[in-house]
C-alpha positions in Angstrom: 8.8 -21.3 0.4 11.4 -19.2 1.8 9.3 -18.1 4.9 11.6 -15.1 5.8 10.5 -13.8 2.0 7.1 -14.1 3.0 7.0 -12.9 6.4 9.3 -9.5 4.8 6.1 -9.5 2.5 3.3 -9.6 4.5 4.7 -6.9 6.9 6.6 -4.2 3.7 2.6 -4.4 1.8 0.6 -4.4 4.9 2.8 -1.4 5.9 2.6 0.1 2.7 -0.7 -0.2 1.9 -2.5 0.6 6.0 -6.0 -0.8 5.4 -6.7 0.8 9.1 -6.0 3.7 8.2 -8.0 4.2 5.2 -11.0 3.0 7.6 -12.0 7.2 8.3 -11.0 7.6 4.5 -13.0 6.0 3.2 -16.3 6.8 5.2 -15.6 10.6 4.0 -15.1 9.6 0.3 -18.7 7.9 0.6 -20.6 9.7 3.4 -23.2 10.9 0.7 -23.9 6.6 -0.2 -26.5 4.3 -0.3 -25.3 0.8 1.7 -25.5 -0.6 -1.7 -23.7 1.9 -3.5 -21.0 1.9 -0.5 -20.8 -2.1 -0.8 -19.5 -1.0 -4.5 -17.8 0.6 -4.2 -15.4 -1.3 -2.0 -15.6 -3.8 -4.4 -14.4 -2.1 -7.2 -12.4 -0.4 -5.3 -10.3 -3.4 -4.3 -10.2 -5.2 -7.6 -8.8 -2.0 -9.3 -6.0 -1.7 -6.7 -5.4 -5.8 -6.9 -5.1 -6.1 -10.7 -2.7 -3.0 -10.4 -0.4 -4.7 -8.1 -0.1 -7.8 -9.6 0.6 -6.4 -12.9 3.3 -4.3 -10.8 4.9 -8.0 -9.2 4.8 -9.7 -13.0 6.0 -6.9 -15.6 7.5 -4.1 -12.7 11.0 -5.4 -12.8 11.2 -6.1 -17.2 9.8 -2.9 -17.6 12.6 -1.3 -15.1 15.3 -3.5 -17.2 13.6 -2.1 -20.0 14.1 1.7 -19.2 17.8 0.7 -18.2 17.2 1.2 -14.5 18.7 -2.1 -12.2 16.9 -4.0 -9.8 19.8 -2.6 -7.3 19.3 1.1 -8.3 15.5 0.6 -7.4 16.1 -0.8 -4.0 17.9 2.6 -2.8 15.0 5.0 -4.6 12.3 2.0 -3.6 13.6 2.3 0.2 14.0 5.7 -0.1 11.1 6.8 -0.9 9.3 4.2 1.9 11.0 5.7 4.3 9.6 9.2 3.9 6.5 7.8 3.7 7.3 5.6 7.1 8.8 9.2 8.8 5.2 10.5 7.6 3.4 7.7 9.6 5.7 8.8 12.3 5.1 12.2 12.6 1.6 11.9 11.3 1.5 13.8 8.0 0.0 10.7 6.1 -3.3 10.7 6.6 -3.0 14.9 6.7 -2.3 13.9 3.0 -4.5 11.2 2.3 -7.1 13.3 3.7 -6.3 16.3 1.2 -6.8 13.9 -1.7 -9.9 12.6 -0.5 -11.0 16.6 -0.1 -10.3 17.3 -3.3 -12.0 15.0 -4.6 -14.9 15.4 -3.2 -15.0 19.4 -4.0 -14.7 18.7 -7.7 -17.8 15.7 -7.1 -16.3 13.2 -8.9 -18.1 10.6 -7.3 -18.5 8.0 -10.2 -14.4 7.7 -9.8 -14.5 7.2 -6.4 -13.7 3.8 -6.5 -10.9 3.8 -9.1 -9.0 7.4 -7.7 -8.2 7.8 -5.0 -9.3 4.6 -3.5 -7.6 2.5 -5.6 -4.9 4.7 -7.3 -3.2 6.0 -5.2 -4.6 5.3 -1.3 -4.4 1.3 -2.2 -2.3 0.7 -5.3 0.0 4.1 -4.6 3.9 4.6 -5.2 4.9 3.0 -1.9 2.5 -0.1 -2.2 4.0 0.1 -6.1 7.6 0.3 -4.9 7.3 -2.4 -2.5 5.5 -4.9 -5.0 8.2 -4.4 -7.8 11.5 -4.7 -4.7 9.5 -8.4 -3.6 8.5 -9.5 -6.8 12.8 -9.3 -7.6 13.3 -10.9 -4.3 11.2 -14.1 -5.1 14.5 -14.7 -8.0 12.9 -16.5 -9.6 11.2 -19.1 -7.3 7.9 -20.2 -8.1 6.5 -20.5 -4.2 7.8 -17.5 -3.3 5.8 -15.8 -6.3 3.3 -17.4 -5.6 3.6 -16.4 -1.6 3.5 -12.0 -3.2 0.4 -13.1 -5.3 -1.4 -14.7 -1.4 0.2 -11.7 0.5 -1.9 -9.0 -2.0 -4.9 -10.8 -2.3 -4.4 -11.0 1.7 -4.1 -6.7 2.4 -6.5 -6.2 -0.2 -9.1 -8.1 1.6 -8.4 -6.6 4.4 -8.5 -3.4 3.1 -12.5 -4.6 2.0 -13.1 -6.1 5.3 -12.2 -2.6 6.3 -14.7 -0.9 4.6 -17.4 -2.8 4.7 -17.0 -2.0 8.7 -15.3 1.3 8.7 -17.9 2.5 10.6 -17.1 0.2 13.3 -13.4 0.3 13.1 -13.2 3.8 13.3 -15.8 3.9 16.5 -13.3 1.7 18.6 -10.0 2.9 17.2 -10.7 7.0 17.8 -8.0 9.8 17.0 -5.9 8.5 19.7 -6.0 5.0 18.4 -5.0 6.1 14.8 -2.2 8.1 15.8 -0.7 5.0 17.6 -1.1 2.7 15.2 0.2 4.9 12.4 3.0 5.7 15.0 4.1 2.2 15.2 3.5 0.9 11.9 5.9 4.0 10.8 8.4 2.5 12.7 8.4 -1.1 11.4 8.5 0.5 8.1 11.5 2.8 8.3 13.5 0.0 9.8 12.2 -2.1 6.9 13.3 1.2 4.3 16.7 1.0 6.2 17.1 -2.8 4.8 15.9 -2.6 1.8 18.2 1.0 0.8 21.0 -1.4 2.5 21.0 -3.8 0.5 20.7 -2.2 -2.3 23.9 -0.4 -1.6 25.3 -3.7 -0.9 24.3 -5.1 -4.0 25.3 -1.6 -6.5 28.7 -1.3 -5.2 29.5 -4.7 -4.8 
């Protein structure tokens, strides 16, 4: 197993999904629910998001190839998307966008679908997470251990989302507004650096 691959995969997916940043949104979406319903929603949303990302890890690259999209081109596009998400995090725009999605869901009274939308998709398994998953799956280069490591990281990140949802009240009180802003900016900087690296690798492979 490639230790560098494991480290990069863990950081990229954790930052793209951003489990700590989901605590306040989960509370906003499930505030009307009983404790039992909230737990059920947490488990269901994590299950759906995990299934989506694992499916993307398995079939994402073959689908791109069937569409005639090369991995270098996808890396460049995906890196730019991740950089945009990183910029949103640094300039405090991402949480605002997520909150707007949550407010729209509450306004439309879609309580029965909250676990799937917007919690699972797009808040956990969103464009950034899907892009990062497909890129890291392509980086396994057919290595079975690296692919297993990717699935392990996906389970770890999704498990952290579940843990955040189950103790969302305490996390939100602990971080507060200032803590969420600081954490979001730090993670945004990390994601921006990784995005630049992904774009650079894509450009090198595309022109090489």
